[in-house]
C-alpha positions in Angstrom: 105.3 186.9 66.3 107.3 189.5 66.3 110.4 190.7 68.6 110.5 193.9 71.3 112.5 196.0 72.9 114.6 193.0 74.2 114.2 191.1 71.5 111.9 188.5 73.1 109.3 186.9 70.2 105.8 188.5 70.5 102.5 187.1 68.4 101.8 187.9 64.9 98.2 189.0 63.6 97.3 186.7 60.7 94.4 188.7 60.0 96.2 189.9 57.1 95.7 186.3 55.3 92.0 185.5 56.9 89.3 185.1 55.5 85.3 186.2 56.7 83.5 183.6 58.2 79.9 183.3 57.6 77.8 183.8 60.4 76.7 180.8 60.7 79.7 179.4 61.3 79.9 181.6 64.7 79.4 179.8 68.0 76.8 182.4 69.6 78.0 181.7 72.7 82.2 182.2 71.6 81.7 184.5 69.1 84.1 182.5 67.3 84.6 179.7 64.5 83.0 176.4 65.3 85.1 173.6 65.8 82.6 170.9 66.8 79.0 172.0 66.0 76.0 170.6 68.1 72.2 171.8 68.2 69.6 171.3 71.1 66.4 171.3 71.4 65.6 174.0 70.6 67.0 174.3 67.0 69.8 176.7 68.1 73.5 175.5 67.5 76.4 175.9 69.8 80.0 175.1 70.1 79.6 171.7 71.8 81.9 172.8 75.0 80.3 176.3 74.9 76.9 175.1 75.5 77.9 172.4 78.0 79.1 174.5 79.9 76.4 177.4 79.8 74.3 174.0 81.3 75.9 173.3 84.3 76.4 177.0 85.0 72.6 176.5 85.4 72.2 173.9 87.4 75.2 175.0 89.7 72.7 178.6 89.7 69.9 176.1 90.5 67.9 177.0 87.6 66.6 175.0 85.2 68.8 175.0 81.9 67.4 177.3 78.9 68.5 178.3 75.8 71.1 181.2 75.8 69.9 183.0 72.7 65.9 182.4 73.3 65.7 181.9 77.1 63.7 179.4 76.9 62.9 176.4 79.3 64.2 173.0 77.9 62.8 170.2 78.7 65.9 168.0 78.0 69.9 169.0 77.9 70.4 166.3 75.0 72.0 167.7 71.9 72.2 166.7 68.4 75.9 166.8 67.1 75.6 169.1 63.7 77.3 166.8 60.9 76.8 169.1 57.8 77.6 172.5 59.6 80.9 170.6 60.7 81.7 169.3 57.6 80.7 173.3 55.7 83.0 174.6 58.2 85.4 172.0 57.7 85.9 172.2 53.8 85.6 176.5 54.4 88.6 176.3 57.2 90.4 174.0 54.0 89.9 176.5 51.6 91.0 179.0 53.8 94.1 177.5 55.1 94.8 176.5 51.4 94.5 179.7 50.2 96.0 181.1 53.3 99.3 179.1 52.5 99.9 179.7 49.2 99.9 183.6 50.3 102.6 182.5 53.1 104.5 180.6 50.5 104.5 183.9 48.2 105.4 185.6 50.6 108.9 183.2 52.1 109.2 181.6 48.5 108.4 184.1 45.7 109.2 187.6 47.1 111.2 186.9 50.4 112.3 189.9 50.0 109.1 191.7 50.5 110.0 192.9 54.1 110.3 191.9 57.2 107.0 191.9 58.4 105.0 189.9 55.7 108.0 187.8 56.9 107.5 187.4 60.4 102.9 187.4 59.8 104.0 184.3 57.3 105.5 182.4 60.1 103.5 183.1 62.8 100.3 182.1 60.5 102.3 178.5 59.2 103.6 178.0 62.6 99.8 178.7 63.9 98.0 176.2 61.4 100.4 174.0 62.7 99.9 173.9 65.8 96.1 173.7 65.7 96.2 170.4 64.1 98.7 167.8 63.0 97.3 167.4 59.7 97.9 170.7 58.6 101.3 170.2 59.2 101.0 167.7 55.9 99.5 170.6 54.1 102.6 172.4 55.0 105.4 169.7 53.7 102.5 169.3 50.6 102.9 172.8 49.6 106.6 172.8 49.5 107.2 175.3 52.0 109.1 173.6 54.5 112.1 174.6 52.0 111.8 178.0 52.4 111.5 178.0 56.0 114.9 176.5 56.5 116.0 179.1 54.1 114.2 181.4 56.6 117.5 180.4 58.7 119.6 182.2 57.1 118.2 185.4 56.9 120.0 188.8 57.8 117.1 189.2 60.4 118.0 188.1 64.0 113.4 187.9 64.0 113.0 186.5 61.2 115.6 183.7 62.2 114.2 183.7 65.5 110.8 182.8 64.4 111.9 180.1 61.7 113.4 178.0 64.5 110.1 178.2 66.3 108.2 177.9 63.4 110.2 174.8 62.2 110.1 173.3 65.3 106.1 173.2 65.6 106.3 171.4 61.7 108.6 169.0 62.1 107.2 168.1 66.2 105.4 164.3 65.7 106.2 164.5 62.0 108.3 162.1 60.5 107.4 162.8 57.0 108.5 166.9 57.6 111.8 166.1 59.3 112.7 164.1 56.7 112.4 166.7 54.4 113.9 169.0 57.4 117.0 166.4 57.4 117.4 167.3 53.4 120.4 169.4 52.1 122.2 171.5 54.7 119.7 172.7 56.7 121.0 170.0 59.8 124.4 171.8 59.7 122.7 175.4 59.5 121.1 174.2 62.8 124.1 173.4 64.2 125.9 176.3 63.5 122.9 178.0 65.8 124.5 176.0 69.0 127.9 178.6 68.7 126.0 181.7 68.2 126.3 184.3 70.9 122.3 184.8 71.1 121.4 182.8 74.2 117.9 182.5 72.3 118.7 181.4 68.8 121.1 178.5 70.7 118.0 177.7 72.8 115.7 177.5 69.9 117.4 175.5 67.7 119.0 172.7 70.0 114.9 172.0 70.8 114.8 171.7 67.0 117.7 169.8 67.0 116.4 167.5 69.7 112.8 166.7 67.3 114.7 166.5 64.4 116.7 163.2 66.3 113.9 161.8 67.3 113.5 160.3 63.9 116.7 158.2 63.2 117.4 158.8 59.3 117.8 162.5 60.9 119.4 161.5 64.0 122.1 160.0 62.1 122.8 163.1 60.1 123.0 165.5 62.9 126.2 162.8 64.7 128.1 163.2 60.9 128.2 166.8 61.1 131.5 167.8 61.9 131.3 169.4 65.4 128.3 169.1 66.0 128.5 166.9 69.1 131.2 168.3 70.8 129.0 171.7 70.6 126.2 169.3 72.1 128.7 168.2 74.5 129.6 171.4 75.9 125.7 172.9 75.8 125.2 170.0 78.4 127.6 169.9 80.3 127.0 174.3 80.7 126.8 176.0 83.9 125.1 179.1 82.2 123.0 178.2 80.1 119.4 177.7 80.0 118.7 174.6 82.2 115.9 173.7 79.4 118.5 174.1 77.0 120.7 171.3 78.5 117.8 169.3 78.6 117.5 169.1 75.1 121.2 169.4 74.4 121.0 165.7 76.4 118.2 164.1 75.3 119.6 164.9 71.5 122.8 163.1 72.9 120.7 160.2 74.4 119.2 159.5 71.1 122.4 160.0 68.9 124.4 157.3 71.1 122.2 154.8 69.2 124.8 155.0 66.9 128.7 153.9 67.6 130.3 156.1 65.4 128.2 159.2 67.9 129.6 157.3 70.9 132.9 157.5 69.3 133.0 161.0 68.6 131.1 162.1 72.3 133.9 160.2 74.0 136.7 161.5 72.0 134.9 165.1 73.3 134.8 164.1 77.2 132.0 161.9 76.6 132.8 158.6 77.6 130.3 156.9 79.1 127.9 156.2 76.8 131.0 154.2 75.6 131.8 152.8 78.7 127.8 151.2 79.2 128.2 150.1 76.0 131.2 148.1 76.3 129.6 146.2 79.6 126.5 145.5 77.9 127.2 145.4 74.2 127.7 142.0 72.6 131.2 140.5 71.3 130.8 142.2 68.4 130.2 145.5 70.3 132.8 145.0 72.9 134.8 144.6 69.9 134.3 148.1 68.5 134.2 149.9 71.5 137.1 148.4 73.0 138.7 150.2 69.2 137.4 153.2 69.8 138.5 153.1 73.5 142.3 152.7 72.2 142.3 155.1 70.0 141.5 157.6 72.7 144.1 159.9 74.4 142.8 159.8 78.1 143.6 162.6 81.1 144.7 160.7 83.5 142.1 161.2 86.0 139.8 159.7 83.4 142.0 156.8 83.1 141.3 156.0 86.9 137.7 156.1 86.1 137.8 153.7 83.2 139.9 151.6 84.6 137.8 150.8 87.6 134.8 151.1 85.3 136.2 148.1 82.5 139.6 147.3 84.1 138.1 143.8 85.0 136.1 142.8 81.5 138.9 143.9 79.6 141.6 141.8 81.5 138.8 139.0 81.0 138.9 139.2 77.4 142.5 139.0 77.3 142.3 136.3 79.0 139.7 134.5 76.7 138.7 136.7 74.0 139.8 135.8 70.4 142.7 137.3 68.7 140.8 140.6 67.1 138.7 141.4 70.8 142.4 141.2 72.5 144.1 143.2 70.0 141.2 146.3 70.9 141.4 144.9 74.5 145.1 145.8 74.8 145.4 148.7 72.6 143.0 149.8 75.2 144.8 148.1 77.8 148.1 150.4 76.4 146.2 153.4 77.2 144.8 153.0 80.5 147.7 151.7 81.6 150.1 155.0 81.3 149.0 156.0 84.7 150.3 154.9 87.9 147.0 155.1 89.8 145.1 153.3 87.1 147.9 150.7 86.5 147.6 149.2 90.0 143.9 149.2 89.4 144.6 147.1 86.3 147.0 144.9 88.2 144.6 143.9 91.1 141.8 143.2 88.1 144.6 140.3 87.1 146.1 141.4 84.0 149.9 140.7 84.6 149.5 136.6 84.4 148.0 136.9 80.6 149.5 139.2 79.5 153.3 137.8 80.3 151.8 134.4 79.1 150.9 135.7 76.0 154.5 137.8 75.6 156.5 134.6 76.3 154.5 132.5 74.0 156.5 131.5 71.0 156.4 129.3 67.6 152.9 129.0 65.3 150.7 127.6 67.7 150.7 130.7 70.0 148.7 133.0 67.2 149.6 135.5 68.8 151.7 138.3 66.4 154.9 140.1 66.7 152.7 143.4 67.1 151.0 142.6 69.6 153.9 141.7 72.0 155.4 145.1 71.2 151.8 146.4 72.5 151.9 143.4 75.4 155.4 145.0 76.3 154.5 148.5 76.2 151.5 147.5 79.0 154.0 145.6 80.7 156.6 148.5 80.7 153.7 150.8 82.2 152.8 148.3 84.7 156.0 148.3 86.2 156.3 151.9 86.4 153.7 152.0 88.4 155.3 151.0 91.2 153.8 148.2 92.4 155.2 145.4 94.5 155.5 142.6 92.1 157.4 140.2 94.3 153.4 139.6 96.1 151.5 139.4 92.3 151.9 135.9 91.6 151.6 134.9 87.8 150.2 131.5 88.5 148.1 129.6 90.4 150.5 128.0 92.8 151.9 131.2 93.7 155.5 130.2 92.9 156.5 132.4 89.4 156.6 136.4 90.1 158.1 138.9 87.5 161.2 138.9 89.4 161.5 135.1 89.3 165.1 133.7 88.2 163.6 132.2 85.2 160.9 134.9 84.6 163.2 137.4 84.3 165.3 135.0 81.8 162.8 134.8 79.9 162.6 138.7 79.1 166.2 138.7 78.9 166.3 136.0 76.0 162.9 137.7 74.5 165.1 141.1 74.4 167.8 139.5 72.2 165.2 137.5 69.9 162.6 140.3 68.6 162.3 143.2 66.8 163.3 147.1 68.0 160.1 147.9 69.2 159.9 144.8 71.3 163.4 145.1 72.7 163.0 148.6 73.6 160.0 148.5 75.4 161.6 144.9 77.3 164.3 146.4 78.4 162.1 149.8 79.6 160.8 146.7 81.8 163.9 146.1 82.7 164.6 149.5 83.3 161.4 149.5 85.8 162.3 146.3 88.0 165.8 148.2 88.5 165.0 151.4 89.8 164.1 150.1 93.2 167.3 149.0 95.6 164.0 146.3 96.5 163.8 144.7 93.0 167.2 145.1 91.6 169.0 142.4 93.3 166.8 139.9 91.9 167.4 141.2 88.3 171.1 141.3 88.9 170.9 138.1 90.0 169.5 137.1 86.8 171.5 138.7 84.4 175.1 137.3 85.8 173.3 134.0 86.3 172.2 133.9 82.2 175.3 135.6 81.4 173.6 138.4 79.7 175.8 140.9 81.0 177.7 141.3 77.6 174.4 140.9 75.5 172.9 144.1 77.2 176.2 146.1 76.7 176.2 145.7 72.8 172.6 147.2 72.8 174.6 150.2 73.3 176.0 149.5 69.4 172.2 149.1 68.2 171.0 151.7 65.8 167.6 152.7 67.3 168.5 155.4 69.5 165.6 154.2 72.3 167.3 150.9 72.0 170.6 152.9 73.4 169.5 154.7 75.7 166.8 152.1 77.3 170.2 150.2 77.7 172.0 152.7 79.3 169.7 153.8 81.8 170.0 150.0 82.8 173.1 149.9 82.8 173.1 152.5 85.4 170.8 151.0 87.8 172.5 147.6 88.3 176.0 149.6 87.9 176.4 149.7 91.9 176.0 145.9 91.9 178.0 144.7 89.2 180.6 147.9 88.4 183.8 146.2 88.3 182.1 143.8 85.9 180.4 146.3 83.4 183.7 148.2 83.9 185.5 145.1 82.2 182.7 144.5 79.6 182.8 147.8 78.8 186.3 148.7 77.1 185.3 147.9 74.1 182.3 150.3 74.0 183.8 153.0 75.4 184.6 154.6 72.2 181.2 154.6 71.4 180.1 156.2 74.4 182.3 159.0 74.4 181.1 159.8 70.8 178.1 160.1 72.0 178.9 162.7 74.7 181.3 164.6 72.6 178.3 165.2 70.2 177.9 169.3 69.1 175.4 170.8 71.8 173.9 173.3 69.1 170.3 171.6 69.6 170.7 170.7 73.4 172.0 168.1 75.6 170.1 164.3 74.4 168.9 162.2 77.4 171.4 159.7 75.7 174.3 161.8 76.2 173.6 162.2 80.4 172.3 158.2 80.0 176.1 157.7 79.0 178.1 159.7 80.8 176.3 158.9 84.3 176.7 155.3 83.3 180.5 155.9 83.4 180.3 158.3 86.3 178.6 155.3 88.1 181.6 152.9 87.7 184.0 152.4 90.3 186.1 155.5 90.4 189.2 153.4 91.7 188.9 150.8 88.7 192.8 151.8 87.3 192.3 150.1 84.1 189.1 151.6 83.0 190.6 155.5 84.2 193.6 154.7 82.1 191.3 153.4 78.9 189.2 156.7 79.3 192.8 158.7 79.3 193.7 157.4 76.2 190.7 157.8 74.1 190.9 161.5 75.6 187.9 161.4 77.7 188.9 163.6 80.3 190.1 166.8 77.8 186.7 166.7 75.7 184.7 166.4 79.0 186.4 169.4 80.8 186.0 171.1 77.4 182.3 170.3 77.4 182.5 170.9 81.3 183.8 174.9 80.1 181.2 175.6 78.0 178.3 174.4 80.1 179.5 177.0 82.0 179.9 179.7 79.4 176.1 178.9 77.8 177.4 177.5 74.7 175.4 174.7 75.1 171.6 175.3 75.2 170.5 174.0 78.5 167.9 171.4 79.1 165.9 169.3 81.7 168.9 166.6 80.8 172.1 169.9 81.3 171.6 169.0 85.3 172.2 165.2 85.4 175.1 165.6 82.1 176.9 167.9 84.3 176.2 165.7 87.2 178.0 162.6 85.6 180.7 164.8 84.3 182.3 166.0 86.9 181.7 162.5 88.4 184.1 161.2 85.4 186.2 163.5 86.6 186.9 163.0 89.5 187.9 159.8 89.2 190.9 160.7 87.5 191.8 162.6 90.8 191.5 159.4 92.4 193.9 158.2 90.1 197.3 161.0 90.9 199.3 158.9 92.3 199.2 156.3 90.1 200.8 157.8 86.3 202.8 161.8 86.3 200.4 162.7 83.3 197.4 162.5 85.3 199.1 164.9 87.2 200.2 166.9 84.2 196.5 166.6 82.6 195.0 168.2 86.0 197.5 171.5 85.7 197.0 171.5 82.1 192.7 171.6 82.3 193.0 173.4 85.0 190.8 171.0 87.2 191.2 172.5 90.5 190.0 176.1 89.7 187.1 174.7 87.5 186.4 172.5 90.6 186.5 175.8 93.0 184.4 177.1 90.5 181.9 174.3 90.3 181.2 174.6 93.9 179.2 177.5 93.0 176.7 175.9 91.3 173.8 175.9 93.8 171.0 173.4 93.5 172.9 170.3 92.2 174.2 168.5 95.1 176.3 166.3 93.5 178.6 168.4 91.6 178.8 170.6 95.0 179.7 166.9 96.4 182.1 165.2 93.6 184.0 168.8 93.3 184.7 169.1 97.1 185.9 165.6 97.0 187.9 165.9 93.9 189.6 169.2 95.5 190.5 167.1 98.6 192.7 164.6 96.3 194.5 167.2 94.7 195.1 169.1 98.0 196.4 166.3 99.2 199.3 165.8 96.2 199.9 169.7 97.0 202.5 169.1 99.5 204.6 166.6 96.6 204.3 168.9 94.2 205.2 171.9 95.6 209.1 173.5 95.1 210.7 173.9 98.5 213.1 177.4 98.4 215.7 177.5 100.7 215.1 178.2 104.2 215.5 182.3 105.2 217.7 183.2 108.0 216.6 182.9 111.9 214.8 186.0 112.5 215.6 188.1 115.7 212.4 187.4 117.1 208.8 186.0 115.9 205.9 184.3 117.4 203.3 182.1 115.8 200.5 183.9 113.6 197.4 183.3 115.3 193.8 182.7 114.7 190.9 183.6 116.3 187.6 181.4 116.7 185.3 184.0 115.2 187.9 185.1 112.8 190.7 187.6 112.0 194.2 186.8 112.5 197.6 188.6 114.0 200.8 187.0 112.1 205.1 187.7 112.8 207.1 189.5 110.6 208.7 186.0 109.6 205.2 184.9 108.1 204.9 188.0 106.4 207.7 188.2 104.9 207.4 184.6 103.7 204.6 185.4 102.0 206.0 187.8 100.2 208.2 186.4 99.1 205.5 183.7 97.8 206.7 181.5 99.3 203.5 179.1 100.7 202.7 179.6 104.8 201.1 176.2 105.0 202.8 174.2 102.3 206.7 175.8 102.6 206.7 176.1 98.9 205.9 178.2 95.7 201.9 177.0 96.0 199.5 178.3 93.2 195.8 176.4 93.2 196.7 175.4 89.1 199.8 173.9 89.3 200.4 172.5 92.8 196.6 172.7 93.7 196.8 175.0 96.3 193.7 175.6 98.5 195.4 177.9 100.8 198.0 180.0 98.1 196.2 184.0 97.5 194.3 184.7 94.3 192.1 182.3 93.7 193.3 180.0 96.2 191.7 181.9 98.5 188.3 181.9 97.1 189.1 178.2 97.5 188.8 178.1 101.5 186.0 180.7 100.8 183.5 178.7 99.2 184.6 175.2 100.7 183.9 177.3 104.0 180.5 178.5 102.8 179.4 174.4 101.8 180.1 174.4 105.1 176.5 175.3 105.7 174.7 173.4 103.0 171.8 171.2 103.5 173.2 168.0 102.4 175.2 166.6 105.2 177.3 164.7 102.2 177.9 167.7 100.8 179.5 169.6 104.2 181.9 166.0 104.9 182.9 166.7 101.6 184.0 170.3 101.9 185.3 169.6 105.6 187.4 166.8 104.2 188.9 169.2 101.8 189.3 171.9 104.5 191.1 169.3 106.7 194.0 168.6 104.3 195.4 172.3 104.9 195.3 171.4 108.7 196.3 167.4 108.4 199.8 165.9 108.9 202.7 166.8 106.2 201.6 170.6 106.3 202.4 173.9 109.1 198.9 173.0 110.5 198.8 176.1 112.9 199.1 178.4 109.7 196.1 175.7 108.1 194.5 177.2 110.8 194.9 180.7 110.6 193.8 180.5 106.7 190.8 178.8 108.1 190.3 181.5 110.3 190.5 184.7 107.3 188.1 182.9 106.2 186.2 182.8 109.0 185.6 178.7 108.6 186.6 177.8 112.2 182.9 179.2 113.9 181.0 176.6 110.8 183.7 173.9 111.9 182.7 173.8 115.8 178.7 174.9 115.1 179.0 171.1 112.5 180.6 169.6 115.5 178.0 170.8 117.8 174.8 170.0 115.5 175.9 166.1 115.0 173.7 166.0 112.0 174.9 162.7 111.0 178.3 160.4 112.6 180.3 160.3 109.6 180.1 164.6 110.1 181.3 164.4 113.7 183.6 162.0 113.1 185.4 164.3 110.4 184.2 167.6 112.5 185.9 165.9 116.1 189.2 165.3 114.0 189.4 168.5 112.6 188.3 170.5 115.8 191.2 168.5 117.7 193.8 169.9 115.0 192.3 173.1 115.0 192.5 173.7 119.2 196.4 172.5 119.3 196.9 176.1 119.0 196.7 177.1 122.5 195.3 180.5 122.0 191.8 179.1 120.1 191.7 176.5 122.7 191.7 179.1 125.5 188.6 180.7 124.0 187.0 177.5 122.8 187.6 176.7 126.6 184.3 179.3 127.8 182.4 177.4 125.7 180.4 175.0 127.3 178.2 173.7 123.9 182.0 172.9 122.4 182.9 170.9 125.7 179.8 169.1 125.6 179.5 168.3 122.0 183.3 166.6 122.6 182.2 164.4 125.3 179.5 163.3 123.5 181.1 161.8 120.7 184.0 160.8 123.7 181.4 158.6 125.0 179.5 157.0 122.3 181.5 157.3 119.3 183.3 154.6 117.3 187.6 153.7 118.9 188.9 156.1 116.7 186.5 158.8 117.3 187.0 158.4 120.9 190.7 158.6 120.9 190.2 161.8 118.9 187.7 163.5 121.3 189.7 162.4 123.9 192.8 164.6 122.6 190.6 167.3 121.7 189.5 167.5 125.5 192.9 167.6 127.0 193.8 170.6 124.9 190.8 172.2 126.5 192.0 170.6 130.3 189.1 168.5 130.1 191.3 165.6 130.8 194.1 165.8 132.9 197.7 164.9 130.3 198.3 161.6 132.4 199.8 160.0 129.5 203.0 161.8 129.4 204.3 161.3 132.8 203.7 157.8 132.7 205.2 157.2 129.5 208.4 159.2 131.1 208.4 156.4 133.6 207.5 153.4 131.7 210.8 154.9 129.5 213.3 154.6 132.3 215.4 151.9 133.1 
């Protein structure tokens, strides 16, 4: 064989090694050395198949049989084997083969550098004699040629390597002894290396040779032991670009390799999982344990977890119900991996995993024979199952169906187990409770059990645990239950506040941690009007620390990550708590001034994408703004102006003002509060400078997609037009910030009942300015929205809407005349 210009194999002549044959060895018909010589009645000798073909042709042509050489008609077509001649030919051929093999061996072993063409001729001859007779394959082995052929695989010539692969396949085909010989040393590794070769023909010939070797079990085991072999075969078997024959050979080779458990494990690690699953389903108890152990060691993709759960989930559940401890241990580890995906976890729940899992988890005493290390695995599986979002209220734990995971005594058992196990199990069981309290449908059941068992203090004590994971899970659980037992938690947390604050205040050089976000989130979720808790936080310096940390976040001094947003949310909520208590202690007001809380909250209004930050910043600004009238310093009244009129705001922006108002502003007096105001000192939203930005940013929030943010911003702006301030000037301030139209639009849009109630109140205040009322009166949509509120709102909203409609002259003002008559004696 040789390569043509395209690199394909061609036949090589072996005449270099052939000795001349005797003429008597040649068949007169085929002109070839005879394999099975026979003699006819004329005494002439022919190849059996050749003379029989001659006789058939004679009959087919309607002639009597004749001798091909003498042309004499034959009385009989009987043939007689020429045994002696055949033996002589066989002896000649054997001597010739041995001589030729010696020459080939010399070319390959003694003089491998003799030249590429000589090497290819030698390889071609070996291939031909192996294809001629299976007995010749033994001769090749006995001549010691197989190691030389294996060595040719390392040749620098691609032609030699290709031919060597082809010849080796012919040598080992259907010959186990040759396969054993070839499997010695590192030859198998060398063949496997060809599977990653760029040359496609080398890959194809190599995989064909590997398939032949894999048919012999001892060598098959060695193939699987070569590092990377199974991965390369799996890749070739699943390839869409390989020759179909090569793909088929790779598949068949892998099928042979499946005889060994270690190979099955490697296949599973490289994505070929079905052999493992099949053996798990069909194998005996010991095989099932082994396969389950392998399965537990694999890192499966989510879609694969679903497939595995569908095929073997029910079997694995049955093993943890009835199997021995080794089988259960292996199975639990496999289930731990499979349950970590939502879809596969639900499949396992349908297969009935929950009852035996909980039973093992709650088993106690020496009689249970269930070690703590397996309780940790069971707790992990249970946490995974709970995280799947399944409805555990409908999954019974007993045959009678009376108990579920949410039953009070089951939750009591979980709480008891948490307090009486090691850190690893504690963490996972806390995670179970976190999962059960993540849904409003199931949280009340868990809260009820926590209260009835008196476990609140125990859960809070986990905040001081040495293991960070336990502290984090405890914080998550307490956050989840805080809406249902906030006051109780606030009372119980007193002695642990310093620990929480210490965690929150840790340096941010490495970024925000999950524990920091969870700790500040818990503080932010506690009742904000709990004055005792606010006092404790203040005495511990919490508000100063949080305001500083907020400032660091805004400056970028703390590296951001996925916990930055929840940390910011929590800190803003805690700072909002202080604004709810401004009237309780003068030091709170003083701190708000020193920490510049009002400017900080105004700045936070711009944090787009964080609804909680914007919501609580707006709510805080409302609380601060309500204090402005108590903090502003009222100057001596100026002498009356000669003439003047009230400043007026146009609905679509723009104002006109009197000389008196201008003089007041020039003197630094706030036109809304009538005193000396600033955003930092008196929390005034209307005063110039940064205060002007406060109104503008609150107005910008009126266009927010979250109606709660809109309501909070509107509530803050309403402090400028409420009682105790110059509401008319407040309307002017809103107009200058182009905030009147957005307020009216909120009323017209009617997104939520709470927003409509707030918008009706603000619009009524705006309509008290006569010029605006006249302008609005021509806008039918505003009047229609007020009529709708008057018809369908609650009593307070209806009353406010009625007043607004009177400003628009949509309802006659009968009340003043009626009351005037009523006051007469």
